[in-house]
C-alpha positions as CSV (number, residue, x, y, z in Angstrom):
1,M,106.9,96.8,98.6
2,A,105.8,94.7,101.4
3,Y,109.1,92.9,101.9
4,T,110.9,96.1,101.6
5,L,108.9,97.3,104.6
6,L,109.4,94.2,106.7
7,K,113.2,94.2,106.1
8,K,113.3,97.8,107.2
9,A,111.2,97.0,110.0
10,G,113.7,94.1,111.3
11,I,111.5,91.4,110.2
12,P,113.3,88.8,108.4
13,T,112.6,88.0,104.8
14,P,114.3,85.7,102.1
15,P,116.9,87.5,100.0
16,F,115.2,88.8,97.3
17,W,115.4,91.5,94.1
18,V,112.6,93.1,92.1
19,A,113.3,92.8,88.2
20,K,111.5,94.3,85.3
21,T,113.3,92.6,82.2
22,S,114.0,89.1,81.7
23,D,117.7,90.0,81.3
24,E,117.5,91.9,84.7
25,A,115.6,88.8,86.3
26,A,118.4,86.4,85.2
27,T,121.2,88.7,86.5
28,L,119.8,89.1,90.0
29,A,118.9,85.2,90.0
30,K,122.7,84.7,89.4
31,N,123.6,87.1,92.3
32,L,121.7,85.0,94.6
33,D,123.9,82.2,94.0
34,T,121.5,79.5,94.5
35,K,119.7,76.6,92.4
36,D,116.6,77.1,94.5
37,L,115.0,80.2,93.1
38,V,111.4,81.5,92.8
39,L,109.6,84.1,90.7
40,K,106.7,85.8,92.0
41,A,104.4,88.2,89.6
42,Q,104.0,91.4,91.2
43,V,100.6,91.6,91.0
44,L,98.1,93.2,93.4
45,A,95.9,90.2,93.8
46,G,95.7,87.0,96.1
47,G,95.8,83.5,94.6
48,R,99.0,84.4,92.6
49,G,100.3,80.9,93.1
50,K,97.2,78.9,91.5
51,G,96.7,81.8,89.2
52,H,97.9,81.5,85.6
53,F,98.9,84.0,82.7
54,K,96.6,84.4,79.8
55,C,97.2,82.2,76.9
56,S,99.9,79.9,79.0
57,N,100.0,77.7,81.7
58,V,102.5,79.8,83.6
59,N,101.5,80.5,87.1
60,G,102.2,83.7,89.2
61,V,104.4,81.8,91.5
62,V,107.1,79.4,89.9
63,M,110.0,77.6,90.8
64,C,112.9,77.5,88.9
65,D,116.3,75.6,89.0
66,T,118.4,77.4,86.5
67,I,119.2,80.9,85.3
68,Q,118.0,80.1,82.0
69,Q,114.7,78.9,83.3
70,V,114.3,82.3,85.2
71,K,114.7,84.2,82.0
72,E,112.3,81.9,79.8
73,L,109.6,82.2,82.6
74,T,110.2,86.1,83.1
75,D,109.4,86.6,79.5
76,N,106.2,84.7,79.8
77,M,105.1,86.8,82.8
78,I,106.2,90.6,82.5
79,G,103.7,92.3,80.4
80,K,101.1,89.8,80.5
81,E,97.9,89.6,82.4
82,L,97.8,87.4,85.4
83,V,94.4,85.8,86.1
84,T,93.4,84.9,89.7
85,K,90.1,84.3,91.5
86,Q,90.4,87.8,92.6
87,T,91.1,89.5,89.5
88,G,88.4,87.8,87.4
89,P,88.8,86.9,83.8
90,I,90.3,90.3,82.7
91,G,93.2,89.7,85.0
92,K,96.1,92.2,86.1
93,I,99.0,93.2,84.3
94,C,102.5,92.2,85.4
95,N,105.1,94.8,85.2
96,S,107.7,93.2,87.3
97,V,108.7,90.1,89.1
98,M,110.3,89.2,92.4
99,V,113.4,87.0,92.3
100,T,113.9,85.3,95.6
101,T,115.4,82.3,97.3
102,R,113.0,79.2,97.7
103,M,112.4,78.4,101.3
104,F,111.7,75.1,102.9
105,P,109.5,75.5,105.6
106,R,108.8,72.8,108.3
107,K,106.4,74.7,110.2
108,E,103.9,77.6,109.4
109,Y,102.4,80.2,111.2
110,Y,99.9,83.1,110.8
111,M,100.5,86.7,112.1
112,A,98.7,89.6,111.5
113,V,97.7,93.2,112.9
114,M,94.4,94.9,111.7
115,L,92.4,97.8,112.9
116,E,89.1,95.9,113.9
117,R,86.1,97.7,115.0
118,T,84.8,94.8,117.1
119,F,87.8,95.3,119.2
120,D,87.4,99.1,118.8
121,G,91.1,99.5,117.6
122,P,94.1,97.3,116.5
123,V,94.1,93.6,117.4
124,I,97.1,91.0,116.6
125,I,95.5,87.7,115.1
126,V,97.9,84.6,115.5
127,S,97.3,81.1,114.5
128,K,99.3,77.8,114.3
129,Q,97.7,77.1,111.1
130,G,99.5,79.3,108.5
131,G,99.8,79.1,105.2
132,V,96.3,78.8,104.5
133,N,93.2,81.1,104.2
134,I,92.6,82.3,107.6
135,E,88.9,83.1,107.0
136,D,88.8,79.4,106.5
137,V,90.4,78.4,109.3
138,A,88.3,80.8,111.5
139,A,85.2,79.3,110.0
140,T,86.1,75.5,110.5
141,N,88.2,75.6,113.6
142,P,87.5,79.0,115.4
143,E,89.5,78.0,118.6
144,A,92.9,77.9,116.2
145,V,92.6,81.8,115.9
146,V,93.6,83.8,118.6
147,Y,93.1,87.6,119.0
148,V,95.1,89.9,121.1
149,P,93.5,93.3,121.3
150,I,96.1,96.2,121.5
151,D,95.5,99.4,123.6
152,V,96.8,102.4,121.3
153,K,97.8,104.7,124.3
154,K,100.2,101.7,125.8
155,G,100.9,100.0,122.6
156,L,102.0,96.4,122.4
157,T,103.6,95.4,125.8
158,P,106.5,93.0,126.5
159,E,103.9,90.9,128.3
160,Q,101.4,90.6,125.2
161,A,104.4,89.9,123.1
162,N,105.5,87.0,124.7
163,N,102.0,85.8,125.0
164,I,101.6,85.6,121.3
165,A,104.4,83.8,121.1
166,D,103.1,81.4,124.0
167,K,99.8,81.1,121.9
168,L,101.9,80.0,119.0
169,G,103.5,77.2,121.2
170,L,107.0,78.6,120.7
171,V,109.6,78.1,123.4
172,G,113.4,79.3,123.9
173,D,114.9,81.3,121.1
174,S,111.9,80.9,118.9
175,K,109.5,82.5,121.4
176,E,112.2,85.3,121.5
177,I,112.2,85.7,118.1
178,A,108.4,85.5,117.7
179,S,107.8,88.3,120.4
180,L,110.5,90.6,118.6
181,V,108.6,89.7,115.2
182,A,105.3,90.9,116.8
183,S,106.6,93.9,118.4
184,N,108.2,95.2,115.1
185,L,105.0,94.4,113.2
186,Y,102.9,96.3,115.3
187,D,105.3,99.4,115.5
188,L,105.5,99.1,111.6
189,F,101.4,99.1,111.5
190,V,101.4,102.3,113.7
191,E,104.2,104.2,112.0
192,K,102.8,103.7,108.4
193,D,99.1,104.2,109.3
194,A,98.2,100.7,108.3
195,L,94.9,99.0,108.4
196,L,96.0,95.6,107.7
197,L,99.8,93.9,108.0
198,E,99.2,90.2,107.4
199,I,102.5,87.8,107.3
200,N,101.1,84.5,106.2
201,P,102.9,82.3,106.3
202,F,105.4,83.3,109.1
203,A,107.6,80.3,108.7
204,E,110.3,78.1,110.3
205,D,112.6,76.8,107.9
206,I,114.6,73.4,108.2
207,C,117.4,75.0,109.6
208,G,115.5,76.5,112.4
209,E,115.4,80.1,110.9
210,Y,112.4,82.1,110.8
211,Y,111.1,84.2,108.0
212,A,107.9,86.1,106.6
213,L,107.5,84.5,103.3
214,D,104.6,86.4,102.2
215,C,103.0,89.7,103.2
216,K,99.4,91.6,102.6
217,C,99.5,95.2,103.3
218,T,96.6,97.7,103.2
219,F,97.1,101.3,104.3
220,D,94.7,104.2,105.5
221,D,94.1,106.5,102.1
222,S,93.1,109.3,104.7
223,A,96.9,109.3,106.0
224,D,98.3,109.9,102.4
225,F,99.3,113.7,103.3
226,R,101.6,112.3,105.9
227,Q,102.7,109.1,104.1
228,K,103.7,110.7,101.0
229,E,106.7,108.6,100.4
230,L,104.8,105.4,101.1
231,F,101.9,106.3,98.8
232,A,104.3,107.5,96.0
233,L,105.0,103.7,95.5
234,K,101.5,103.1,94.6
235,D,101.2,101.2,91.2
236,T,98.4,102.6,89.5
237,T,98.8,100.2,86.6
238,Q,97.3,97.7,89.0
239,M,94.3,99.7,89.6
240,D,91.3,100.3,87.6
241,P,91.7,103.5,85.3
242,K,88.4,105.0,86.2
243,E,89.4,104.6,90.1
244,V,92.7,106.3,89.2
245,E,91.2,109.3,87.5
246,A,88.7,109.7,90.3
247,E,91.7,109.9,92.8
248,K,92.6,113.3,90.9
249,Y,89.4,114.8,91.8
250,N,89.2,113.4,95.3
251,L,86.3,111.4,94.4
252,N,85.7,108.0,96.2
253,Y,84.9,105.6,93.4
254,I,84.9,101.7,93.2
255,T,83.9,99.7,90.0
256,L,81.3,97.2,90.4
257,D,79.7,94.5,87.8
258,G,76.3,96.1,87.5
259,N,74.9,98.4,84.9
260,I,73.5,101.2,86.5
261,G,75.8,104.3,87.4
262,C,75.5,106.0,90.7
263,M,76.5,109.4,91.7
264,V,75.6,110.2,95.4
265,N,77.0,112.3,98.2
266,G,77.8,110.6,101.5
267,A,78.8,107.0,101.8
268,G,75.9,106.0,103.9
269,L,73.4,107.1,101.3
270,A,75.5,105.6,98.8
271,M,75.5,102.2,100.2
272,A,71.6,102.7,100.6
273,T,71.3,103.6,97.1
274,M,73.1,100.5,95.9
275,D,70.9,98.5,98.1
276,I,67.6,99.8,96.9
277,I,68.8,99.2,93.5
278,K,69.5,95.7,94.1
279,L,66.1,95.4,96.3
280,Y,64.3,96.1,92.9
281,G,66.1,93.9,90.6
282,G,68.9,96.2,89.2
283,M,72.6,96.0,89.7
284,P,74.9,99.0,90.7
285,A,77.9,99.7,88.3
286,N,79.9,101.4,90.9
287,F,80.0,103.2,94.3
288,L,80.7,107.0,93.5
289,D,80.6,109.4,96.6
290,V,81.2,113.0,95.7
291,G,81.5,114.0,99.3
292,G,80.2,117.2,100.7
293,T,82.8,119.5,99.2
294,A,82.2,118.9,95.5
295,T,82.6,121.6,93.0
296,V,80.7,121.9,89.5
297,E,84.1,120.6,88.1
298,T,84.4,117.4,90.1
299,V,80.6,116.5,89.3
300,T,81.3,116.9,85.8
301,E,84.5,114.8,86.0
302,G,82.4,112.2,88.0
303,F,79.9,112.1,85.0
304,K,82.7,111.7,82.5
305,I,84.1,108.7,84.8
306,L,80.6,106.8,84.6
307,S,80.5,107.5,81.0
308,T,83.4,105.8,80.1
309,D,82.0,102.4,81.6
310,P,80.6,100.6,78.7
311,N,78.4,98.6,81.0
312,V,76.6,101.5,82.4
313,E,72.8,101.7,81.0
314,A,71.2,104.2,83.3
315,I,72.7,106.7,85.5
316,L,70.8,107.6,89.0
317,V,72.0,110.6,90.9
318,N,70.8,110.7,94.4
319,I,71.7,113.8,96.2
320,F,70.7,115.0,99.8
321,G,71.9,118.4,100.1
322,G,73.2,119.4,103.4
323,I,76.6,120.8,102.8
324,M,76.4,119.7,99.4
325,R,74.3,122.1,97.4
326,C,71.9,120.8,95.0
327,D,72.5,123.6,92.5
328,I,76.3,122.8,92.1
329,I,75.3,119.2,91.5
330,A,72.7,120.5,88.9
331,Q,75.4,122.6,87.1
332,G,77.7,119.7,87.0
333,I,75.1,117.4,85.3
334,I,74.4,120.3,82.7
335,D,77.9,120.9,81.9
336,A,78.4,117.1,81.8
337,V,75.6,116.4,79.6
338,K,76.9,119.4,77.2
339,Q,80.1,118.2,77.0
340,L,79.5,114.6,76.7
341,N,77.3,112.7,74.3
342,L,75.5,110.8,77.0
343,N,73.1,108.2,75.2
344,V,71.8,107.0,78.5
345,P,69.0,107.8,80.7
346,I,69.7,110.2,83.9
347,I,67.4,110.0,86.8
348,T,68.0,112.5,89.2
349,R,66.7,112.6,92.8
350,L,67.5,116.1,94.5
351,Q,66.5,117.0,98.1
352,G,67.8,119.5,100.4
353,T,69.7,122.8,100.2
354,N,68.9,124.8,96.9
355,V,66.7,122.1,95.7
356,D,64.2,124.3,93.9
357,K,66.9,126.5,92.3
358,A,68.7,123.1,91.2
359,K,65.4,121.7,89.4
360,Q,65.0,125.3,87.8
361,L,68.4,125.2,86.3
362,I,67.8,121.6,84.8
363,L,64.6,122.7,83.6
364,D,65.7,125.9,81.9
365,A,68.9,123.7,80.2
366,K,66.1,121.8,78.5
367,L,68.0,118.8,79.5
368,K,66.6,115.1,79.0
369,V,66.7,114.3,82.6
370,I,64.1,112.5,84.4
371,S,63.6,113.9,88.0
372,V,62.0,112.0,90.7
373,D,61.6,113.3,94.2
374,D,60.7,109.9,95.9
375,F,63.7,107.6,96.8
376,V,61.8,104.2,95.8
377,Q,60.4,105.5,92.7
378,A,63.8,106.7,91.6
379,A,65.4,103.4,92.2
380,Q,62.5,101.9,90.1
381,T,62.8,104.1,87.4
382,S,66.5,103.7,87.1
383,V,66.1,99.7,87.3
384,K,63.1,99.7,84.7
385,L,65.2,102.1,82.2
386,A,68.4,100.3,82.5
387,L,66.3,97.1,81.6
388,M,65.1,98.9,78.4
389,M,68.7,99.8,77.4
390,N,69.8,96.4,78.0
391,I,67.2,94.8,75.9
392,A,67.6,97.5,73.0
393,K,71.3,96.9,73.0
394,S,71.1,93.1,72.9
395,S,68.8,93.5,69.9
396,D,71.0,96.1,68.3
397,L,68.6,98.8,68.7
398,D,69.0,102.6,69.8
399,I,66.6,104.2,72.2
400,T,66.1,107.8,72.3
401,F,64.5,109.4,75.5
402,S,62.2,112.9,75.7
403,T,60.7,114.1,78.9
404,K,57.4,115.7,78.8
405,P,56.8,119.1,79.8
406,P,55.7,119.3,83.3
407,K,51.7,119.6,83.8
408,K,50.2,123.1,84.3
409,K,48.5,123.2,87.5
410,S,44.9,123.8,87.1
411,K,43.2,126.8,88.6
């Protein structure tokens, strides 16, 4: 997709096609009419060139000399999981490969446009040291990375575009090309509501031609209502199935590596909840923000998503009811517990709008839910119960929880 967007924006790329079968890849490779061929696994992860497919030594980016080699390698790529430093040991499925012409760069540059809070808006970042991790360059040789902040009202001016080419040390026709690429890249950034467009490397080949050899794109999810054509291209097979399901209900969900499921309203409170869990020795299993407009249905669906994670050994519900009413969360919890065979402890901390009504609903439903008012105590309880569940699981034991009835106040 990245190459297609760049090409439409007037940014030069090598000739390329995308194939979903080995026969198609062979046909497309033949049409390129060259012996210098490259196959690139279409997987949303960095480090593809150094990554490898499971049960083989085939990398995510491979050079080919013959059509037969293209066909054989594609058979070892499509339908297989590619493991890179970003995917972890599980890897990501490869459903298609890019068939392109191998380029022979003699000089590689870095060029990107990104939305950067430090500059209160978009900034173009360039470096003469392309083809490597730009974070490493910034850490070891910060003066090699140049930042050009852009005024969103004025856009990228011709003077700034020329200055960018100067920073790359280019002159003559090369300067003109780099200036045009920078301008086109910024226009694409604005047009597509992007958060990041990164060309790395932007390369000059042995013939003096310039090409974008790789591109990373990130777009603003909030702009999907006006970027329908763009977001329709999203490959959900590259996403965690739980995250795909969460999107259907407008839930902000991200899978993490821990064992304490979190359901929170508001991103700030969600971050604080994950922090305090870690502070007391636990690990959050996810980020889940139900937002301020959640319904009983979305809360119930959120619980379903949490319950499908086999790593979750306790669930902490932390709600501060402002716009979000606590009784809606409570009813969602009740419905979820009734529908699902939840065998992990649920800890709830409800504060704010309709909190007394919410607590009464849970009490009347006779749920095995542990209600805690204090934030710290709720986190500590979650960590302790998750640890108990983990120990029981490792010993092949089952644990059942029952809550004591509330103590009657003495007269």
